[in-house]
N, C-alpha and C positions, 0 to 999 in steps of 0.2 A: 764206656766212660762212667765213673762213679757219680752218684748223686751229690750235688753240691749245694742245694737249697735246704736250709734248716731254719727252725724257729729260733728267734733270738732269746737269750735268757731274759728273765723279767728285769733284772738289774740294768741291763743295757737298754732294753725297751723303755724303761722308766727314765733313763738319762736322755734318750732321744726325745721323749715327750716333754721332759723338763726344758729342753731347748726352745720349745714353742710356748710353753705356759709360763715358765719362770725365766725371764730375760735379765732381770736385775733385782736387787733387794726390794724395790717398790712393787714388783710383781708378787712376791711372797707376802708382803704386807697386805696388798689388795685381796688376795685369795683368802688369807686368814681372817681378815676383817669381814669379808662377805660371809664366811662360814659362821662367824660369831653373830652376825645380824640374823642369819637364817635360824640360829638356835634360839631366837627369841630374847636375846640379851637386852637389858635396859641400861647396863653400864659396861663400857669396854675401855681397857687401858692398854696403850701401846708403849713399849719400852724398847729403845734402840741403843746400840753402841756402835760407834764408828760407821754411822749412816747405814746400819743394818748388816755390814760386812762381818762383824764379830758376833752380834746378837740381835735377834728380833724376837720379842716376847709379846704375845697377845693374851690378855686375861679378860674373860667375860663371865657374866653371871647368868648365862643361858641355861638350857635344859640339861646340859651335861650328857655323858655317854656311859653305857654299861661296859663291862669288861670286854664283851665280845665285839660290841660296836667300835670300841676304841681300837681294837686290833684290825677289824675289817676296814676301818676308815682309810688305811694306808694301802689298801689293795687297789690296783688299777680298775677303773670303771665301777668302783663300789660307791653307791650313793643312796641316800634316803629320799631323794627328791623326785625320782621318776620310777615307775613300775612297768609301763608299757609304752609302745611307740606313740600312742595317742597323747601321752602326757607331754611330749615334746611341743605340742601345740597349745598347751595350757600352763606353761611355766610361769610361776609367780615368785619363785625364789631367786636369790642371787646366783647360786651355784647349782649345777645339775649334772655335770659330766662325770664327776668322780675322778678327775685327773690331778687336781691340785696337790693334795696331800701326798699322793704317791710320787709325784714329780719332785716335791720338796724333799721328801725322805731319801730320794735317790742321790741328792747332791749336797746334803748337809747332815749335821748331827742334830737329831730331833728328840726333844723330851716332851711328852704329853702327860698332864695331870688332869683328871676329869672325875666329876662326881654328880650323880643324879640326886634330886631332892629326897627321894624315898630311901636312899642308901646311907648308912652311917660312915662307910669307907668308900673311897674312890679308887681309881686305878692309876698306876704310873707306868708309862711305856717309854722305852729308850730305843731309838732306831738310828743306825749309822749306815749310810749307803744302801738303803733298802733292806738291810738285815736287822732283825729284831735282836737286840742285845739283852733287854730286861723287860719283864712285865710282872708287876707285883702290886699288892694292895697298899694304899697309903692314905694318910689324912690330908684332906684338901678341901677347899671351899666348894660350894655348889657352883657348877659351871665348868669351864675348861680353861686350861693355861697351856699354850703352845710356846715352847722355847726352841728357836732355830739358831744354831751356832755354826760358825765357819761355813757360810754359804759358798758353794762351788769349790769346796776343799779338794774334791776329786776330779774337778774339771778345770785345771789350771788355765787353759786357754780362755775360758769364759771369765774367770776371775781377773785375768790380766786385762780384759777389755773393759772392765768397770772403770768409771770416771772417778774424779776426785770426790772426797766426802761431801763437799759442798754441792756438787752436781747430783750425786746419788740421793742426798738428803732432800734436795729440792723435788726430785721425782717422787719420793715417799710422801712429802708434804702435799704434793698435787693430788695423789691418790687418796690420802687421808681427808683432804678438804672436800673432794668430790663426794665421798661417802658420808662425810659429816653433814653436808648440805642436803643430800638426798634423804637423810634420816635425822631431822632436827629433834625428834622425840627421844633420841638415845643420848645418854651422858657419855662423852668421849674425852679422853686425855691422851696427850702424846708427850713422851719424855725422851730426850736424847742426851746421852752422856751425863746423866744425873740432873739435867736441866729440864724443867717443864716448859714445853713450847706452846701447847694448847691445853686449855681447860674449858670445856664446852658443856655447860649444864643443858639439860633438856629444855626445849622451848619451842616457839613457833619459827617459821621459815625466815622471817625478817630478822628476828633476834639472832638466828644462827648465821646468816650472811654477815651481819655486822660483827659478830664475835669472831668469824673466820677472817674477814678482809679488813676489819678496822672500823672504828666509829664513824670515820668520814663517809663510809658508804651509805649511811642511813639517809642522808639528804640526796643521794644519787638515785634512789630506787623509785620506780614507777610500777605499781601492781598491774598485772595482766591476768585476765580471766575471760575465757570463752568456753562455751559448752555446746557441742553438736552431737548428732547421732553417731558420728564416726569417732570423734576424739574429744577429750576434755583437756583444755589448755589452761595452765595456771603458772604462777611464779612472779618474777620481777624482771624488768628491763631497766637499763640505765638512762638517765637523762642525756640528751645529745651533747650538751656542753662538757660532759665529763668523759667523753670518748678518749681513748688513749691510742698511741701509735704502736703498741705491742699487744699481741694476743695473750691469752692466759686466763681471762675472766669471762669466757664464753662457754656456757654449760647447758647441755641438753640432757634431760632425764626421761626415759620411757619406762613407765611403771616402776619408778624409783631407781632405775638402772642408768648410770652415766653412759652416754653414747657420743660418738663423733659422727657428724654428718655435714659435709660441705654443701650438700643440696639444701638442707634446712637453714644452714648458716647464710646461704645466699638469699633465702626468703626473708630472714631478719634484716640483712643489710639492705635489701630492696625497700623495706619499710622505712629505713633511715635515709633513703635517698634525698639529697638536697638539704639534709639536716646536719650532717657531719662531713668534715673534709675527707677527701680520698685518702686511702691507706690508714684510716683511723678505725678503731674497733670499739663498739660500745660494750658495756657490761650487760650480760643477761644470764639468768638462771631460769630456764623454761621447762616446765614439767608437762608430760603427756600421759594421760590415762587412756589406755586403749585395750580393746579385747585382745588377749594374748594370741588368740587364733588368727588375728589379722596381721601379725608380725612374725618374723623369723629371726631369732637372736643367735642361732647356731651357725653363723656364717664365718666366724673368726675365733681363733683360740682365746683371745682376750675378752670376747663378748662385748666389745665396744663398737661394733658395727652391726646394724640390723637392717632388715628389709621390711618395707611396708607393702601391704597389698595394693594400696593406691597412694603412691608418693605424691602425685600431682595435687590430689585433694588435700592432703596434709599440708603441703607447701602453701597452698592458697589460704588455708585456715590460719597458719602461722603468720603469714604476711598481713592478713586482715586484722588479726588479734593484736599484733604489735602496733600497727598503724592506729587502731582504735585506742589503745592504751596511751600512746603518745599524743593523740588528739585530745583525749580527756585531760591529760596533764597540761596541755597548752592553754586550755580554756578555764581550768579549775583554779581557784585562788590557792596560793601556797600558804603553808603554816608560817614560814619565815616572813618577817616584816619587809625584808628586801625583796622587791618584786623580781621574779625570774622571767625576764622578757625575751631572752635570746631565742628560744624555740619559736615563739609566736612571730618574732621578727623574721626568722628564717622562713616560716611558712608563708608569711605575707609576701616576701620577696619572690619565693619560688613559685607560688601559685597565683601571682598577680595577673588579672586579665590583661589581654594584649593591648587594650586601648588605654590602660593606665600608664601615666608617665613614670619615669624612673624615680625612686624615692628621693626625697630632698636631702640636702646636705645635713640638715639638723637631725633627720632620722638616722642617717648613717653614723653621725658622731655619737648618738646614744646607744648604738649597737656595737659592742666591743668585738663581736664575731662577724661584723659585716664583710670583712675581707674574704670570708668563705663563700659568699655569693658571687659567682663570677659573672662577667658580662653576658655570657651565653645563656644565663638563666633569666635575663631580663629582655623583653622585647620592646623596642622603641616604636613609636608610631610611624607609619609609612607615609612619606611625603616626597615631593618632587624636588626638594631643596638639594642643590649640589653639595652644600656643606654637610647636610645630614647623610646623604649618600656616601660621601667620603668617610664620615665617621663609621658608617655601617661596614665599610671595608675592613675595619680593624675591630669590629665589635666582638668577634668570636675568638680573638687572641687571648688565650688563658695563660696566666703564669703558673709555674709548677706549684702545686699545693701541698707537696709532701711535708714541708716544715712551715707552711705559711702562717699557721695560727699560733706558733710559739711566740711568747712575749718576753722570753729571757734575754737580758741584755748581754752584750759581748764583754769578755774579759780581755783587757789590753795589757800585754806583757812584752818586755823586750826580748829579742832573739839574736842569736849569733849570725854572722855573715858567712856564707859559703864561698869557697874558692872556685866553684864550677865555672868554667869559661863561658858556657852559654848564658848562665845567669848574669855574669859580669857584663857580657855584651848587651843583654836586655836592659840591665840597669843603666848602662851608658846611654842607650837610646832613650830611656825614660827621662834622664836628666836633661837631654837636649831638646825636649819637646816644650812647646809653648802652649799647646792646646790642653785644656783640662779634660779629665775623664768624665764620663756621664753614665747614668744608669738606664737600663731598659727594663721596664715593668718592675722596678725596685728589686730586681733579681740578679741581673747580669750587669757587669761594668765594662764599658767600652773604653779601651785605652789605646791611644794612637802610638804607633811605632813607625820607624823610617820606611819599612817595607809594606806597611798596611795598618792593621790594628789587631789587638787582642780582645777576645770576648771572655771575660772572667766570671766564673760562677762564684758569687760573693760568699755563699755559705761553705762550699767545698774548700775555697781558698782559706777562709778563716779557720776551718777545722784543721787543715794542714799546719797552719801557724801555731795554733794552740796545742795540737798533739805533740809537736816537737818540744815546745816549751814545757809542757807537763812532764814529759819523759825526762827532760834534763833536770827539772826540779826534784823529781823522785830519786834520780840517780845521785844527785849532788847534795840533796837536802838543803837546797838554797832558797826555798820559799819562806817569806816572812809572814808573820801572823799579826793581825790587828785584834786585840782583845775587845770583846763586847762589853759595853757598860752594863747591860742586862742580858744574862745568858738566855739563849733560846732553847726550848724543849722540843725535841723531835719524837713524835709517836709514830713508830714504824710497824707495819703489819708483820706478823710473826715470821713468815717465810723470808721477807726482806731483812728482818732484824738479824737473823742468823747470818745472812750474807754480809751485812754491814759489819758485824763483829769480826768476820774473817778477814776483811780487807781494811779495817779501820786504821792500822798503822800506815798503810800506803796512802789512804785518803788524807790523813793528818800530815803526811809529808808534802802535800800540796799547799799547806799553809793553814789548814783547819786545826782547831783544837776541839775535838769531839770526844766525849767520855761516855761510857756506858753507865746508865743509871738503874737499870733493872726493869723487868716487866715490859720488855720491848720499847723502852724509853731511853733516849740519849739526850745529853745536854751539850749544846754547842757554846763553848766559852770564847771561841775566836774564829775568825774567817781570814782568807787570804787578803793581805794588805792591799794588793793591787786590784782587788775586785770587791771591796767592802760594800759597795752600793747594790749588789745583787740580792735577789730573793733566794737566800741560800737554802731554805727549806725545800723550795721547789727544785733547786739545783741538785740536792742530794737525792730527792725522789727520782729525778730523771737519770741521775748517775746510776742508781741501782737498777732501774729499768733497762738502761742500755747495757750495763755490765751483764745482767742476766741474759739478754739477747745474744751477747757475744760469747757466752760460755762454750757453746758447741764449736766455736772456731779454734779452740785450743790455743789461744793466745797466751803469752806470758802475762802474769798478773799485772805488771806495770804497764805493758802495752794495752791490756784490756781497759784498765782504769784511765789511762791517758786518752784512749780512743773514745771511751764512754763520756769522759768529762768534756772533751772537745766537742762531741756531738751535742751535749746538753747545753753548753754555754756559748757556742758560736752564734754569730749574727745569722738570722734566718732569712730565707727567701721572702720577699715582700717588705723588707725593712728599708726605708729610705735612708740614704747616707749623704753626708755633706761632701763637698769636693775634697776637703782636707782628710776626711775619714777614708775616702776612696784612695787617695794618694798614699796614705799610710798603709792601707791594706795591701796595695800593689807592692810597695817597697818591702814590706815584711814578708810577703809571699816569696819574692825572688831572693830573699836572704835565707830561706830555709834550705835544708839539704835536699829535699825532693819536692820542688814546687809544682811538678806536673800532675800529681795524683793526690787526692784526699786520703786519709787513713783507711777509708772503706773501699778505695779503689776507683772512685769517680774522678773524671778529669777536672782539674782546677781551671784550666783555660784552653781556648782554641785559638790558633794563630791563622789569620786571614791575610793572604798576600794580595797586593794590588793586581798582580797578573791573574790570579785566580778569579778575582771579582770581574775583571774585564772579560774573561772567557764566559762567565755566567751571563753577562749581558749580551754577548755576541751569539749565544746559543739560540 
């Protein structure tokens, strides 16, 4: 039998490697930015077209490359970062494998211009599909300029799997923000389709975080600093009252390299225990300085996962450092004249001695976040009283806290009636009842029917009602607008600003009149007439957050906006309702086309038959 095993050509080997290293335009941006940082650049400019699909250009003022180095840089495993195997345990640079440029050149049209300070002329190199087309002398500035055009032009399957420009741009912005925060001393700019998205002058870490995420983050930050023989920990964590329901602003850096670690994330979350509601996530940007010999960063192609020699020890240091920082914040006076008492109130309730009575009504009314402290966190005195023993039976019943802390009011809009037979029968039963509905834990509504009762999730039910109404409004352009006497200004973070621009016509179809003003600023001239009393700045912020979370679901843009808007504006679990409000909610739920499920797939109600209940008691 003839020999069948042979070495792959370099071009094919490079394409295979590119599949691991370069997964999307954001991967190429990350690798090129890391190379620019390693070159000692103090100024880096990123230029994109079509979210990097047509053009990615990185211009830096680093050390530049000689003619030979420029050519060698695109060979596989060619690197200036390591010389021997022992160097793998002393890595202090961002890149080191020598795979990125070879991988990019295999799947794109690449042009490199580079010049060293000592040379009068630089070199220009053109590569297509791993093949060098041109290498010649040229005039260029000191440093390097990489232009990547037509990414994945020769790998159509990979190009077809790319998402929309909004999604791909968001991934690029994520990578850009991580590197920008890790290196606040470097001046960075990001341009997309001739628009400047970020202009970040060099500064300190706090200034960089505020410049990246917006001025509102300045009041959210609590400094963290701990130094041990094993690791030095620094950075900022967010105040508990600013925790959000979505991830995305949780950042770990080890020796200035961004990493992902669910283990260390758990350490941070344990430090916030009893301070934030469940399924909420605080902001943090935590930096670790550790001996490179005590970590292994060569465990994943993207270098975003590392191994520590002693993870448990680092875990404990993180947990203690965050708790210490939050403790200092709780007892230190704030700069603002408005006292920030929510954290200290949380700590008082959560850590109260067992012999202390439950906080008084006046204390609860002063704490706007009191609903986050559940009865299970408070221990009542042990007595022989039958009344108190009876109360203790229900003491550990917790209401769902997923949306409990939201304060957004509901939008009430009319909806059309469905002809579904089951819905009609339920409506007839509702109209013949004389008993009023009532709430359980301000979360579920009990509604009597002839055969038993319905247990309705008030938030899921209202989300279904609003979702169908918003869809209808966008399709028919039927929403009316109430003009504002004084226009409101919306300052949106850069990443969210681009998203809002792309969906603004659909948002305005819901009754808003929002116009772009420039520099990530929008002006709200009008709001939906049927919901004029809402805090619409908060509604828009939550809308963008929910819309971003839904992007991976591949929903139609109208469906995504309707679902996001419904989620943002529906009444929340924990909100008390009057009898009239409950009756209205029930009527409108059973007038929708699909009353059984919320837009996210949760049940809106459960039907309990009397026969079932009898069996439960007989068991």
